[in-house]
C-alpha positions in Angstrom: 155.5 26.0 -158.5 156.4 25.1 -162.2 159.2 27.1 -164.8 157.3 29.0 -167.6 157.1 27.0 -170.5 158.7 28.5 -173.9 157.7 27.0 -177.2 160.4 24.8 -179.0 161.3 25.9 -182.4 161.4 23.8 -185.5 165.0 24.1 -185.6 165.5 22.1 -182.1 163.2 19.9 -183.3 165.0 19.1 -186.2 168.4 19.1 -184.6 167.0 16.3 -182.4 165.4 14.5 -185.1 169.0 14.4 -186.7 170.7 12.9 -183.7 168.3 10.4 -183.3 169.8 6.6 -183.5 169.1 5.0 -186.5 170.0 1.4 -185.6 167.3 1.4 -182.7 164.7 -0.8 -183.6 160.9 0.2 -184.1 158.7 -0.3 -181.4 154.9 -1.2 -181.9 154.2 2.0 -183.9 156.8 0.7 -186.5 158.6 4.3 -187.0 161.8 4.1 -186.5 164.6 6.8 -186.4 165.6 6.1 -190.0 162.4 6.6 -191.1 162.1 10.3 -189.1 165.4 11.4 -190.3 164.6 10.8 -193.8 161.4 12.8 -193.4 161.2 16.4 -195.1 161.5 19.6 -193.0 157.9 19.9 -193.0 157.6 17.1 -190.6 159.9 18.7 -188.1 157.1 21.7 -187.9 154.5 19.1 -187.6 156.1 17.6 -185.0 157.0 20.9 -183.4 153.3 22.1 -183.5 152.6 18.6 -181.6 155.3 19.4 -179.1 154.1 22.7 -178.4 150.4 21.5 -178.1 151.2 18.7 -175.4 153.4 21.5 -173.4 150.5 24.1 -173.4 148.0 21.7 -172.7 150.2 19.1 -170.0 149.0 16.8 -171.9 151.1 13.4 -173.0 149.0 11.0 -175.2 148.3 7.5 -173.8 149.4 6.0 -177.0 152.7 7.6 -176.7 153.2 6.1 -173.1 152.6 2.5 -173.9 156.0 0.6 -173.7 156.9 -2.8 -174.8 158.5 -4.7 -171.9 161.2 -7.3 -173.0 162.8 -9.5 -170.1 166.5 -10.1 -170.7 167.9 -13.2 -169.5 170.7 -12.4 -166.5 173.7 -14.4 -167.3 174.7 -17.7 -165.4 170.9 -17.6 -163.7 168.4 -20.7 -163.9 166.0 -19.6 -167.0 163.0 -21.3 -165.2 163.1 -18.4 -162.4 161.6 -15.2 -162.8 164.4 -13.4 -160.9 166.6 -14.8 -163.5 165.2 -12.1 -166.0 165.9 -8.0 -166.1 163.0 -6.2 -167.5 163.7 -3.6 -170.2 161.0 -1.1 -171.2 161.3 0.2 -174.5 159.2 3.6 -175.9 158.2 4.6 -179.3 160.9 6.7 -180.9 158.6 9.7 -180.7 158.2 9.4 -177.1 161.9 9.7 -176.6 162.0 12.4 -179.0 159.8 14.3 -176.9 161.6 14.0 -173.7 164.9 14.8 -175.4 163.6 18.2 -175.9 163.3 19.5 -172.6 166.0 17.4 -171.1 168.4 19.3 -174.0 167.0 22.8 -172.8 167.4 22.2 -169.4 170.9 20.9 -169.9 172.1 24.2 -171.9 170.4 26.4 -169.3 171.7 25.1 -166.1 174.7 23.4 -165.0 173.8 19.9 -163.9 177.0 20.2 -161.5 175.6 23.1 -159.5 172.0 22.2 -159.6 172.8 18.5 -157.9 175.1 17.7 -155.4 178.7 16.0 -156.3 177.3 12.7 -154.5 174.1 12.8 -156.5 174.7 10.2 -159.3 170.9 9.0 -160.3 170.1 10.2 -163.9 173.4 11.7 -164.6 175.6 11.4 -167.6 178.9 9.5 -167.3 177.7 8.6 -163.4 177.1 4.9 -163.1 176.6 3.2 -159.9 179.9 1.3 -160.2 181.6 5.3 -159.6 179.3 5.1 -156.6 180.1 2.7 -154.9 184.0 3.2 -155.7 183.2 7.0 -154.1 181.3 5.1 -151.0 184.3 3.0 -150.3 186.8 5.7 -150.7 184.7 7.3 -148.0 185.0 4.4 -145.7 188.5 4.0 -146.3 189.2 7.4 -145.3 186.9 7.4 -142.5 188.9 4.3 -141.1 192.1 5.9 -141.4 191.4 9.2 -139.8 189.8 6.9 -136.7 186.7 8.5 -137.4 182.9 7.2 -137.6 181.2 6.6 -141.2 177.8 6.2 -141.1 175.7 4.9 -144.0 172.5 4.6 -145.0 171.0 1.9 -147.8 
């Protein structure tokens, strides 16, 4: 079952355009956030039409899915081993723009803290793996103090 999709308004798209990070480098399409921010209002209307059509057709264009993969070296690791690098995939900025619109709407309509359990940390703002490790260590410490069992699956 899927939620009914309501069309995006040009104001939503314009607001998302103004929140773009202008310091990010352009991807293979050579469109940067700086360019998108400086375009006239008509561009926001055009993006609104395109994004709404993508929603109604349930189609994400193939060219918007291509990513540029950059290998970032891990500090202190030998550079000749493949495991010494961390891959990062970079999407075109227009794809990121489209992804942010439904996400912003979901955040406004639904409080994430009521939808997800408190111990769920994936894809949540201000919830890192470090916080999850601290939570796990705390749970183990409390169980040991109370002389209870503490089960974990990883």
